[in-house]
C-alpha positions as CSV (number, residue, x, y, z in Angstrom):
1,X,18.5,-4.1,26.7
2,X,16.9,-1.0,28.0
3,X,15.7,2.0,25.9
4,X,18.8,4.1,26.5
5,X,21.1,1.4,25.4
6,X,19.0,0.7,22.3
7,X,19.0,4.5,21.4
8,X,22.8,4.6,21.8
9,X,23.1,1.6,19.5
10,X,20.9,3.3,16.8
11,X,22.7,6.7,17.1
12,X,26.1,5.0,16.7
13,X,25.0,3.0,13.6
14,X,22.3,5.0,11.9
15,X,24.2,5.4,8.7
16,X,24.8,1.7,8.3
17,X,21.1,1.0,9.2
18,X,20.0,3.6,6.6
19,X,22.1,2.1,3.9
20,X,20.9,-1.4,4.8
21,X,17.3,-0.3,4.5
22,X,17.9,1.4,1.1
23,X,19.6,-1.7,-0.2
24,X,16.8,-4.0,1.0
25,X,14.2,-1.7,-0.7
26,X,16.2,-1.8,-4.0
27,X,16.5,-5.6,-3.9
28,X,12.7,-5.9,-3.3
29,X,12.0,-3.6,-6.2
30,X,14.3,-5.5,-8.5
31,X,12.8,-8.8,-7.5
32,X,9.3,-7.5,-8.1
33,X,10.4,-6.3,-11.5
34,X,12.0,-9.6,-12.5
35,X,8.9,-11.5,-11.1
36,X,6.7,-9.3,-13.2
37,X,8.7,-10.0,-16.4
38,X,8.8,-13.8,-15.7
39,X,5.4,-14.4,-14.4
40,X,3.1,-12.1,-16.3
41,X,2.0,-13.3,-19.8
42,X,3.7,-10.9,-22.1
43,X,5.5,-10.6,-25.4
44,X,8.6,-8.7,-26.3
45,X,9.1,-7.7,-29.9
46,X,11.8,-5.8,-31.8
47,X,10.4,-2.7,-33.6
48,X,12.9,-0.4,-35.3
49,X,15.7,-1.4,-33.0
50,X,13.6,-0.7,-29.9
51,X,12.2,-3.3,-27.6
52,X,8.4,-3.0,-27.3
53,X,6.9,-4.7,-24.3
54,X,3.1,-5.2,-24.1
55,X,0.7,-7.5,-22.3
56,X,-0.7,-10.5,-24.1
57,X,-4.5,-9.9,-23.8
58,X,-5.5,-12.5,-26.4
59,X,-8.2,-14.9,-25.3
60,X,-7.5,-17.6,-27.9
């Protein structure tokens, strides 16, 4: 595949490629957020109907 053919391919499908890149970025951000919630030591408590999230820094 030469450069001209490749550029024509990109020009014809740039919208689909842009959407795919955006979706991949969103999926990566969601996975990082979920991994942070599951893997980091933390506590979630209810305080006045609101969920308070804080890191567990206890050494005991």
